N, C-alpha and C positions, 0 to 999 in steps of 0.2 A: 504493500498498499504506498500511496505518496507522503511526503511532507507536506505537501498538502494540505491529507487529510488529520495533521497535523489535533484533532481531534478529535479524533479516531484510535489514530495511532499512539499516542503518549497517556501516562499512564498517574501522571498527579498535576496539579497546577499548585507549583509556588511560588507563595506571593508574599511582596518586602511591602512595610508598612511602616510608615514615617518619613520615606524617601526624598522624600520635600519639604525645606523645614516650616515654611508656612499654614502648608496644610497641618500641619503637628502643633504647628501653635493654635490657630482655629477651631484648635479637635480637645487645645488646654494642656496636649502632652509634650514633655518635653522630644525634643531632637537628639537621634542615640546617638553614644559616639560608637556605633561601632552595628553593623544591618543585622535587619531582625523579621524571622518570616515566619511563616503560616501555611496551611495546607490547606485546600476548595477537592474536592473532590469534583474529577470529570462528570462524571453525573452533574454536572451547574454549567453546562454551557448550553449558551443554543444561541444558534446563527440567525446573526440578518439575514431580510425581514423574521421578526419574527414576535413573541408576546412576552411581554415581563410578566413575573405575574409573583403580588401583592400581598405576600399570606396574612390571616388572619391577625391582628393583632401586632400586626409590627408596623414602622417607623422606617420606611425602606429609602436609602438614601443612593446618590451615586458615587463613580467614585470614575471618570474617567483613564484610563493607560496605558500605554506603552508596553507590549507583548514579544517580550526575546523566544521567537521558537527553536528549542538544541533540536539539533540535527547529529552531533556526534552527541553517544556514549561517555561519559567517564566522570570519573571521579577525581580527590584534590585536582582539579586542574589551578595550574597559573594565570595568573590576571594579563601573564605579556598571551599564552596560549589562546584565552577564556575566545575568539574571533575563529576561531578557528572550528568549537564546540559549537555555534548561528549559524539553523540555514536559515532562520530566515527572521520578519519580526508580522502583528495583529494588533492592531486596535483592540479592544477589550476593553470592560465596564467591570469592575469587580465591586457588586450591588451586595452594603451590607446593613440589614437588618440591627440600624441604630439600638433602639434600644435593648434590644437584646443583647449586641452588646457592650454596653453602659453596664447592662446589672450582672456581664459578666469577672469585668474588667474590674466592677466591685468586689464581687468576693471571691475576685482573686483568681477567675476560672477559665478554661479554652476561651474562644470565639469560636469554638464547629458548626454551630447552629446557628451566628448572625451571617457568618459566612455563605453557609454550605448549601442555602434551603436549592429547588430546582431552577430553573433561570438565573441564578447568578451570578454564572457567568459570559455574557452579551459577551460574542468575539465575532470581529469580523473576519477576510478572507486571507487566506498567505500571503505572507508580501516579502518576496524575499531581498536578501541579508543585501543584495548587489542592486536593489533600488532604493538601499535606505547607506549610505558610507560612511556617516556619521549619526549615527542614531542618539545623541546628545544635543543634535540641532534638530530635532521635531516638536513641531508644537502637534498641543494636542486641545478638543475645544467639543461639547456637547451642550444642547439646547434643550433645556425639558420643556412639552409647551410651550414651540416660539420664544422660550427666553433663553439668554443666552449664561452658563452660570457657574463653567470653568473652562477657561480659553490659556492656554500657560506652555512650558518649550522646554524640552528635559533638557536643556542646559542646567535646569536647579536644585538637578538631583544631588537629593547629600550624597551621596557615592554611585559613583559609577556601574555601573553592566559587568565590564570585565570583576572588579572587586565582589561586588554579587555573585560572582560566578564563581571564583573561588571560596567565595564565602560558604556560602550553598551546598558547591560543592565534598567541601572538604567534611560533612553532614551525612547526608545522601547524595550518593551518584545519581546524578543527572540523564536522564539517557533518554534517546530517542524519541524528539515530540512530544517533551514535557513541555508547559509553560508556565515564561518566568513571571510574574508582572511587578513592573518596576516601580511604583508609586503613582503618588494622583496632585495631579497642582491646587490648589488654595480652588475653593467654591462647594464643593461639598455639596447638597442641599437633598431636599426629599424629592419622592418619585410615586403618585399615585394614580393610582386606576384611573386607567381613562386619558391620562399624558400620553403623551406620544415623543420620543424619545430618538436624538436624531445627535449623534457623536461622527466628530470626522477629525483624521492622520493626515497631515500635511508636509511634506520636505522640500524644502527650497522653493513655497507660498507654491508647490504643487500635489492636490487632494491627491493622495492613494490609498482612503479609505473610504467609505462615509458606510455606517449602519445604525440602522431603523431598524424601533419595539414600538411596541404598540400595550400601556400598561393593563394590565387587566387585573381583576380580585379574585385571589383563592383562599377558598372555604376547609 
């Protein structure tokens, strides 16, 4: 199966937390001194165009992100070699049940429930690495119900992609088809049932990906 079908090939989604300082601050979190991450199930993928489910009782927030698609399996990958393990990229949303996450944080519990609902990783098509020579010069944006919510550049990452790959691969093997979500710019906010969500990824003023979803209630 082709790496373009990474949502079917990959075995895990590795999501980096608080990798944009302004986003960390808007949620009242300290900017981390080292990368940290959490895992999301691949069952949370939903392809564009599609539907985002808003679970009953959940306050769901959008987080637009650059996803890195791993193309070569590796462990203990050095930052200097990280590029050789990258097949390409994808525009993605890391959706969060913010009220569940806040409750889990207060109790010192994992975030799995807050991040892992079905449809909580909306994603676009595979973008070959050759189309984005510098992944730290990418514009990410998202509109919800016609309102621009997030609009940022990946040069604002606290830890760049080679560092992230080195850090994660020291802990667990990164496998072909895995998706590494690299963090989100400031401006996160709620998505409600009935909202139309549109997000885009641009490189040097050229749009490489656009994804669209309708939010629906899920009881």
